Rosetta silent file (secondary structure, phi, psi, omega in degrees, C-alpha in Angstrom):
SEQUENCE: MKEQAFMLRLPSHDDVSRNKNRSLNFVSMIKVAVFEDRPELREGLADLLTSADEIKFCGAWENCNHVQRIMQQHQPDVVLMDIEMPGVNGLEGLQIIKKTSPQINVIILTVFENTENLFSALCLGANGYLLKSTPPLKIIEAVKEVYAGGAPMTASIAAKVLRSFASHTQRANSDYSLSPREKDILSSLVKGNSYKMIAAELSIAIDTVRTHIRKIYDKLHVHSMNEAVAKAIHNRIV
SCORE:     score description
SCORE:     0.000 S_00000001
   1 L     0.000  128.044  177.138    5.119   -4.105   -8.305 S_00000001
   2 L   -88.061  168.922 -173.563    7.215   -1.414   -6.704 S_00000001
   3 L   -64.972  145.585  171.657    5.613    1.315   -4.708 S_00000001
   4 L   -75.639  163.060  177.550    3.615    4.114   -6.360 S_00000001
   5 L   -59.432  131.347 -174.713    4.643    7.629   -5.666 S_00000001
   6 L  -146.548  132.627  178.530    3.706    8.520   -2.040 S_00000001
   7 L  -120.993  119.217  179.720    4.527   11.595   -0.080 S_00000001
   8 L   -81.740  116.852  178.795    4.262   11.523    3.703 S_00000001
   9 L  -101.382  131.796 -178.321    2.960   14.917    4.868 S_00000001
  10 L   -73.701  144.410  176.195    3.551   15.900    8.398 S_00000001
  11 L   -73.330  164.528 -175.606    0.530   16.986   10.523 S_00000001
  12 L   -72.633  174.388  178.463    0.322   20.516   11.758 S_00000001
  13 L   -60.943  -33.632 -178.215    1.685   21.829   15.050 S_00000001
  14 L   -70.189  -26.922 -175.382   -1.804   21.493   16.509 S_00000001
  15 L   -81.791  -43.428 -175.831   -1.951   17.781   15.509 S_00000001
  16 L  -125.387  115.766 -179.715    1.407   16.671   16.907 S_00000001
  17 L   -69.528  136.117  178.460    3.013   18.497   19.846 S_00000001
  18 L  -102.583    0.334  179.661    6.675   19.288   19.383 S_00000001
  19 L   -85.103   82.157  179.451    7.314   20.170   23.031 S_00000001
  20 L   -90.815   -3.222  178.005    9.047   17.023   24.161 S_00000001
  21 L   -64.347  -25.522  177.677   11.141   18.751   26.762 S_00000001
  22 L   -75.198  -14.763 -178.904    8.418   18.281   29.271 S_00000001
  23 L   -90.397   69.962 -175.697    8.547   14.525   28.851 S_00000001
  24 L   -93.344   -2.214  173.931   11.577   13.888   30.987 S_00000001
  25 L   -89.543   88.224 -171.214   10.261   10.617   32.374 S_00000001
  26 H   -67.498    0.757  177.817   11.885    8.406   29.819 S_00000001
  27 H   -62.332  -34.514 -175.236    9.969    5.397   31.204 S_00000001
  28 H   -90.974   -4.578 -176.305    7.090    6.198   28.809 S_00000001
  29 L   -72.327  131.025  179.534    9.305    6.904   25.733 S_00000001
  30 E  -101.618  119.833 -178.858    8.763    4.351   22.969 S_00000001
  31 E   -86.036  124.225 -170.043   11.930    3.718   20.888 S_00000001
  32 E  -123.893  129.262  172.387   11.124    3.433   17.164 S_00000001
  33 E  -117.562  152.244 -178.326   13.357    2.356   14.194 S_00000001
  34 E  -119.673  136.118  171.489   12.507    2.600   10.535 S_00000001
  35 E  -125.454  111.596 -178.763   13.466    0.419    7.514 S_00000001
  36 L  -152.646  135.316 -175.392   12.473    2.064    4.211 S_00000001
  37 L   -90.236  -21.627 -179.851   14.439    2.287    0.992 S_00000001
  38 L   -84.956  122.672 -171.099   12.926    5.389   -0.501 S_00000001
  39 H   -54.343  -44.805 -176.331   14.775    8.506    0.819 S_00000001
  40 H   -64.035  -38.484  178.410   11.722   10.805    0.810 S_00000001
  41 H   -69.347  -42.543 -178.411    9.614    8.291    2.819 S_00000001
  42 H   -58.577  -48.223 -179.657   12.496    7.629    5.163 S_00000001
  43 H   -67.091  -41.583  176.892   12.927   11.318    5.888 S_00000001
  44 H   -59.069  -48.369  179.243    9.183   11.923    6.217 S_00000001
  45 H   -60.487  -38.382  178.619    8.860    9.085    8.762 S_00000001
  46 H   -63.137  -42.755  179.127   11.923   10.395   10.588 S_00000001
  47 H   -63.889  -46.616 -178.624   10.415   13.925   10.847 S_00000001
  48 H   -60.145  -43.411 -179.247    7.053   12.455   11.920 S_00000001
  49 H   -72.232  -36.301  178.856    8.506   10.262   14.670 S_00000001
  50 H   -64.863  -33.179 -176.670   10.888   12.946   15.923 S_00000001
  51 L   -84.615   -8.233 -173.786    8.014   15.373   16.309 S_00000001
  52 L   -89.339  140.416  174.938    5.753   12.940   18.266 S_00000001
  53 L   -68.546  152.424  174.769    5.310   12.939   21.994 S_00000001
  54 L    65.506   12.985  179.496    6.251    9.826   23.943 S_00000001
  55 E  -123.193  135.410  172.132    8.414    8.558   21.026 S_00000001
  56 E  -115.268  120.478 -175.943   12.201    8.457   20.722 S_00000001
  57 E   -82.074  118.580 -179.052   13.290    8.040   17.119 S_00000001
  58 E   -85.715  -22.148 -175.178   16.242    5.621   16.861 S_00000001
  59 E   139.796  167.221  177.803   17.123    5.943   13.210 S_00000001
  60 E  -137.592  142.579 -174.281   16.156    4.813    9.727 S_00000001
  61 E  -127.542  153.039 -175.836   17.864    2.437    7.330 S_00000001
  62 L   -87.118   -9.983  174.268   17.405    1.675    3.646 S_00000001
  63 L  -163.383 -179.643 -174.835   17.461   -2.134    4.026 S_00000001
  64 L  -105.383   28.278 -176.128   17.857   -4.923    6.589 S_00000001
  65 L   -61.176  -31.365 -177.093   21.398   -5.974    5.649 S_00000001
  66 L  -122.125   31.468 -174.201   22.622   -5.271    9.216 S_00000001
  67 H   -57.101  -40.707 -176.767   19.320   -5.586   11.069 S_00000001
  68 H   -64.894  -42.397  174.804   20.551   -7.850   13.817 S_00000001
  69 H   -64.246  -37.189 -179.108   23.362   -5.466   14.696 S_00000001
  70 H   -66.200  -42.607 -178.909   21.010   -2.427   14.518 S_00000001
  71 H   -66.886  -38.063  176.088   18.610   -4.147   16.934 S_00000001
  72 H   -62.421  -41.608 -176.776   21.405   -4.945   19.338 S_00000001
  73 H   -73.136  -45.951 -170.586   22.765   -1.458   19.204 S_00000001
  74 H  -101.672  -21.412  177.917   19.574    0.600   19.435 S_00000001
  75 L    45.491   61.868 -178.769   17.166   -1.894   21.106 S_00000001
  76 L   -71.459  157.838  171.099   13.964   -0.326   19.681 S_00000001
  77 L   -85.208  -35.336 -173.991   10.564   -1.158   21.127 S_00000001
  78 E  -136.380  142.226  175.890    8.874   -0.857   17.755 S_00000001
  79 E  -122.130  127.821  170.815   10.100   -1.203   14.128 S_00000001
  80 E   -96.788  118.661 -166.032    8.288    0.178   11.092 S_00000001
  81 E  -123.688  120.583  169.399    9.239   -2.152    8.269 S_00000001
  82 L   -72.806  160.321  177.626    8.867   -1.812    4.523 S_00000001
  83 L   -92.456  -59.446 -174.887    8.660   -5.067    2.541 S_00000001
  84 L   -88.565  108.518 -177.870   10.397   -4.473   -0.797 S_00000001
  85 L  -142.029  149.254  176.870   13.929   -3.266   -0.253 S_00000001
  86 L   -69.664  155.499 -177.514   17.252   -4.021   -1.934 S_00000001
  87 L    76.241 -131.623  178.935   19.531   -6.526   -0.277 S_00000001
  88 L   -80.944  121.070 -173.061   17.847   -8.136    2.731 S_00000001
  89 L   -85.413 -174.485 -169.994   14.152   -7.272    2.393 S_00000001
  90 H   -70.776  -41.879  177.506   11.504   -6.539    4.962 S_00000001
  91 H   -58.924  -43.132  178.169   10.167  -10.082    5.302 S_00000001
  92 H   -66.140  -44.111  177.708   13.699  -11.454    5.757 S_00000001
  93 H   -62.102  -41.386  173.934   14.413   -8.675    8.213 S_00000001
  94 H   -60.280  -40.870 -179.938   11.295   -9.448   10.181 S_00000001
  95 H   -62.441  -46.719  179.273   12.293  -13.148   10.377 S_00000001
  96 H   -60.012  -44.069 -179.768   15.723  -12.148   11.712 S_00000001
  97 H   -62.831  -46.505 -178.138   14.290   -9.760   14.310 S_00000001
  98 H   -69.877  -22.286  175.773   11.826  -12.346   15.610 S_00000001
  99 H   -78.212  -39.303 -172.935   14.508  -14.948   15.876 S_00000001
 100 H   -98.549  -28.946  179.988   17.012  -12.788   17.690 S_00000001
 101 L  -144.273   67.795 -176.007   14.886  -10.194   19.489 S_00000001
 102 L   -62.321  -11.079 -179.611   11.316  -11.520   19.697 S_00000001
 103 L   -81.387  -16.032 -178.617   10.251   -8.833   22.204 S_00000001
 104 L   -75.770  128.921  177.422   10.583   -6.166   19.532 S_00000001
 105 E   -81.763  130.235  179.400    7.258   -5.212   17.951 S_00000001
 106 E  -119.297  120.180  174.389    7.296   -5.000   14.105 S_00000001
 107 E  -101.873  119.137  172.168    4.700   -3.151   12.112 S_00000001
 108 E   -72.000  132.235  178.525    4.783   -3.760    8.378 S_00000001
 109 E  -128.394  105.472 -167.300    4.330   -0.495    6.581 S_00000001
 110 E  -151.452  168.650  173.072    3.912   -1.151    2.840 S_00000001
 111 L   -89.582  -13.806 -172.311    1.891   -0.576   -0.334 S_00000001
 112 L   -85.063  124.581  175.614    1.362   -4.300   -0.728 S_00000001
 113 L  -122.082   20.819  177.894   -2.001   -5.685    0.466 S_00000001
 114 L   -73.176  154.978 -178.013   -1.919   -9.010   -1.343 S_00000001
 115 H   -61.516  -34.947 -177.684   -2.634  -12.176    0.603 S_00000001
 116 H   -65.120  -45.380  178.183    0.808  -13.710    0.095 S_00000001
 117 H   -68.373  -39.302 -179.283    2.702  -10.813    1.677 S_00000001
 118 H   -59.309  -54.855 -174.966    0.047  -10.392    4.394 S_00000001
 119 H   -71.703  -32.018  173.650    0.036  -13.928    5.608 S_00000001
 120 H   -61.330  -44.180 -179.058    3.739  -14.342    5.228 S_00000001
 121 H   -67.468  -41.812  179.230    4.349  -11.342    7.424 S_00000001
 122 H   -64.966  -39.691 -178.855    1.796  -12.520   10.058 S_00000001
 123 H   -66.206  -37.794 -178.019    3.276  -15.996   10.016 S_00000001
 124 L   -78.984   -1.835  173.222    6.764  -14.598   10.545 S_00000001
 125 L   109.648    9.709  177.570    5.593  -12.768   13.552 S_00000001
 126 L   -57.390  138.633 -176.150    4.504   -9.253   12.448 S_00000001
 127 L   -96.936   -6.174  178.494    2.642   -7.401   15.169 S_00000001
 128 E  -170.402  160.823 -177.639    0.775   -5.068   12.777 S_00000001
 129 E  -147.196  111.518 -175.002    0.244   -4.391    9.096 S_00000001
 130 E  -120.025  145.046  169.211   -0.345   -0.896    7.768 S_00000001
 131 E   -85.459  152.689 -176.906   -0.638    0.481    4.250 S_00000001
 132 L   -75.381   -5.199  172.189    1.427    3.512    3.396 S_00000001
 133 L   -78.528   -5.792  178.109   -1.801    5.410    2.617 S_00000001
 134 L   -58.589  127.557  179.338   -2.294    5.434    6.391 S_00000001
 135 L   -59.087  146.926 -178.505   -2.487    9.073    7.703 S_00000001
 136 H   -48.847  -46.069 -176.095    0.558   10.180    9.711 S_00000001
 137 H   -67.775  -30.462  176.340   -1.276   10.511   12.987 S_00000001
 138 H   -69.903  -29.172  175.062   -2.694    6.980   12.552 S_00000001
 139 H   -66.635  -43.941  176.768    0.862    5.672   12.169 S_00000001
 140 H   -60.782  -45.026  179.049    1.736    7.336   15.546 S_00000001
 141 H   -62.259  -36.010  179.373   -1.354    5.810   17.088 S_00000001
 142 H   -67.571  -36.338  176.332   -0.383    2.413   15.724 S_00000001
 143 H   -60.515  -45.773 -177.225    3.099    2.634   17.236 S_00000001
 144 H   -71.677  -34.985 -177.463    1.560    3.374   20.672 S_00000001
 145 H   -64.946  -46.940 -174.087   -1.129    0.651   20.162 S_00000001
 146 H   -69.926  -33.110  175.987    1.330   -2.100   19.321 S_00000001
 147 H   -62.819  -28.085 -175.576    3.583   -0.993   22.274 S_00000001
 148 L   -91.114    2.100  174.097    0.564   -1.417   24.512 S_00000001
 149 L   108.399    1.080  179.093   -0.009   -4.984   23.276 S_00000001
 150 L   -83.440  179.976 -178.905   -2.392   -4.292   20.322 S_00000001
 151 L  -135.083   77.709 -175.386   -2.239   -5.409   16.728 S_00000001
 152 L   -67.715  135.616  179.107   -2.887   -2.385   14.518 S_00000001
 153 E  -142.188  143.489  170.714   -4.028   -3.048   10.981 S_00000001
 154 L   -61.859  143.154 -173.083   -5.344   -0.960    8.109 S_00000001
 155 H   -51.452  -45.783 -178.570   -9.130   -1.588    7.831 S_00000001
 156 H   -66.544  -29.807  176.425   -8.849   -3.372    4.447 S_00000001
 157 H   -71.705  -43.357  175.724   -6.101   -5.629    5.843 S_00000001
 158 H   -56.760  -42.184 -179.841   -8.168   -6.488    8.933 S_00000001
 159 H   -61.343  -38.179 -179.819  -11.080   -7.374    6.628 S_00000001
 160 H   -64.938  -40.143 -179.537   -8.883   -9.771    4.646 S_00000001
 161 H   -66.085  -44.319  179.031   -7.802  -11.529    7.923 S_00000001
 162 H   -63.614  -40.497  179.148  -11.392  -11.824    9.103 S_00000001
 163 H   -67.899  -31.126  176.660  -12.631  -13.220    5.785 S_00000001
 164 H   -67.459  -42.708  178.620   -9.806  -15.719    5.878 S_00000001
 165 H   -66.448  -37.311  175.914  -10.736  -17.000    9.273 S_00000001
 166 H   -63.397  -40.194  179.142  -14.360  -17.207    8.262 S_00000001
 167 H   -65.239  -29.385  179.017  -13.509  -19.209    5.199 S_00000001
 168 H   -60.846  -38.458 -179.282  -11.477  -21.596    7.334 S_00000001
 169 H   -75.839  -11.859 -175.370  -14.635  -22.541    9.245 S_00000001
 170 H  -101.982   -3.512 -179.855  -16.589  -23.178    6.047 S_00000001
 171 L  -133.352  152.002  176.978  -14.354  -25.686    4.350 S_00000001
 172 L   -75.244  141.473  177.430  -12.752  -28.917    5.320 S_00000001
 173 L   -63.312  144.645  179.172   -8.984  -28.895    5.793 S_00000001
 174 L  -123.274  134.849  179.118   -6.956  -30.208    2.928 S_00000001
 175 L   -99.690    5.143  174.954   -3.512  -31.652    3.281 S_00000001
 176 L    56.968   24.978 -179.898   -2.815  -31.504   -0.498 S_00000001
 177 L    62.319   28.080  174.401   -1.615  -35.144   -0.347 S_00000001
 178 L   -72.454  139.154  175.370    1.526  -34.108    1.553 S_00000001
 179 L   -74.609  161.905  176.851    3.465  -36.994    3.101 S_00000001
 180 H   -52.661  -39.859  177.446    4.180  -36.898    6.792 S_00000001
 181 H   -62.463  -44.888  178.032    7.758  -35.924    6.110 S_00000001
 182 H   -61.546  -39.042  176.289    6.613  -33.078    3.841 S_00000001
 183 H   -65.454  -36.101  177.213    4.298  -31.829    6.473 S_00000001
 184 H   -62.987  -41.744 -179.356    7.135  -31.842    9.020 S_00000001
 185 H   -72.282  -37.179  177.846    9.279  -29.819    6.665 S_00000001
 186 H   -66.636  -41.115  174.974    6.477  -27.421    5.802 S_00000001
 187 H   -58.041  -40.214  179.177    5.770  -26.931    9.539 S_00000001
 188 H   -66.346  -40.365  177.057    9.430  -26.174   10.055 S_00000001
 189 H   -60.920  -43.366  179.359    9.311  -23.570    7.207 S_00000001
 190 H   -59.917  -31.137  178.528    6.319  -21.963    8.872 S_00000001
 191 L   -76.013  -10.419  179.307    8.371  -21.583   12.061 S_00000001
 192 L    91.452   14.560  179.827   10.928  -19.694    9.994 S_00000001
 193 L   -74.894  137.090  176.030   13.618  -22.350   10.019 S_00000001
 194 L   -72.175  169.247  175.549   16.305  -22.372    7.327 S_00000001
 195 H   -52.371  -45.329 -179.087   17.146  -25.430    5.141 S_00000001
 196 H   -58.813  -45.947 -177.409   20.158  -26.080    7.398 S_00000001
 197 H   -69.599  -37.430  178.355   18.065  -25.948   10.538 S_00000001
 198 H   -65.907  -40.527  176.537   15.388  -28.178    9.048 S_00000001
 199 H   -61.273  -43.038  176.268   18.002  -30.713    8.052 S_00000001
 200 H   -66.092  -40.608  179.752   19.412  -30.740   11.574 S_00000001
 201 H   -64.702  -39.190 -178.053   16.039  -30.942   13.217 S_00000001
 202 H  -100.227    4.363  175.218   14.927  -33.929   11.101 S_00000001
 203 L    58.383   47.174  179.093   18.366  -35.563   10.866 S_00000001
 204 L  -134.288  162.890 -179.964   18.340  -35.512    7.043 S_00000001
 205 L   -70.810  154.845  176.557   20.684  -34.038    4.352 S_00000001
 206 H   -63.707  -40.646  176.565   20.146  -30.495    3.078 S_00000001
 207 H   -57.911  -35.165  176.707   19.796  -31.957   -0.425 S_00000001
 208 H   -68.817  -38.698  175.416   16.997  -34.120    0.837 S_00000001
 209 H   -56.778  -47.861  179.603   15.303  -31.075    2.330 S_00000001
 210 H   -59.784  -42.960  178.449   15.538  -29.298   -1.057 S_00000001
 211 H   -62.076  -41.968  178.462   13.969  -32.325   -2.804 S_00000001
 212 H   -64.651  -40.246 -177.661   11.085  -32.436   -0.341 S_00000001
 213 H   -66.813  -39.626  175.947   10.496  -28.661   -0.664 S_00000001
 214 H   -58.827  -39.196  179.299   10.346  -28.912   -4.490 S_00000001
 215 H   -68.450  -36.993  175.924    7.666  -31.607   -4.092 S_00000001
 216 H   -60.566  -49.384  178.681    5.833  -29.388   -1.551 S_00000001
 217 H   -55.276  -41.947 -179.968    5.855  -26.525   -4.008 S_00000001
 218 H   -63.312  -45.008 -175.161    4.443  -28.763   -6.750 S_00000001
 219 H   -71.406  -33.362 -179.198    1.677  -30.126   -4.542 S_00000001
 220 H   -86.867  -11.904 -179.301    0.727  -26.725   -3.210 S_00000001
 221 L    65.903   48.382  179.640    0.973  -25.092   -6.624 S_00000001
 222 L  -130.227  170.317 -176.158    3.303  -22.347   -5.385 S_00000001
 223 L  -129.293    7.510  176.681    6.685  -21.078   -6.476 S_00000001
 224 L  -152.128  167.084  175.846    8.377  -19.702   -3.422 S_00000001
 225 H   -61.883  -43.306 -179.773    8.860  -20.231    0.303 S_00000001
 226 H   -60.133  -40.291  176.632    6.750  -17.150    1.153 S_00000001
 227 H   -64.951  -44.166 -179.027    3.873  -18.558   -0.944 S_00000001
 228 H   -61.632  -47.414  178.164    4.162  -21.946    0.601 S_00000001
 229 H   -57.787  -48.527 -177.911    4.178  -20.484    4.139 S_00000001
 230 H   -61.038  -39.875 -179.514    1.224  -18.196    3.372 S_00000001
 231 H   -72.517  -34.181  175.775   -0.796  -21.096    1.906 S_00000001
 232 H   -63.755  -39.592  178.342    0.036  -23.375    4.839 S_00000001
 233 H   -76.730  -42.634 -178.955   -1.312  -20.799    7.253 S_00000001
 234 H   -62.718  -37.677 -178.815   -4.256  -19.709    5.108 S_00000001
 235 L  -101.820   11.758  178.776   -5.426  -23.279    4.538 S_00000001
 236 L    45.968   49.306 -179.983   -4.369  -24.684    7.887 S_00000001
 237 L   -71.653  -38.534 -178.635   -2.279  -27.345    6.309 S_00000001
 238 L  -124.057    0.000    0.000    0.023  -27.631    9.332 S_00000001
């Protein structure tokens, strides 16, 4: 499902101060980058961030095709990341950022609140997860919160996470009859490693990795790496 129509409306002058000239102590400025494929949302977020105190807007891009270069060039403190984008999508971009610049805080900003995307994002290192229905001022607050070490989440998303942890304590762990080797490979997938990296780590051929992963998918009853990772985290398989 692609995003429903959504228009980001800027808060009034009373809500967000536009007088940033007084903030000349750049120590407190939070550098923020945006990845969003819809032009109207990209522009709305750009206007919102530009107007906010204590925030320096680094730029906005329609996909993560060059995310590593962008991170190196702009060195943002916080990234607002959509999930579904053409080319390199948000989850892939998140994985790249966390591998190459783990100090950067990434807040997922999306319409998707399904368990698969949520746990995949958290597993890959997302520092927050907001829905695009979040009011503009709450987005600004979330940027400042994550920069201060918090983990901002939309209330419905936080509830899903809490229910998931509660359910973990109520049921016995299941290994889905995975072999030790399959568990090793699944654990490596959870860490965000590629097939090539898994092969090198376990000293096996890439084709062998693919064979094991097909068996893992069958045993977990999933159809993609994101689903497998989400289920591994959700059910504490590894």
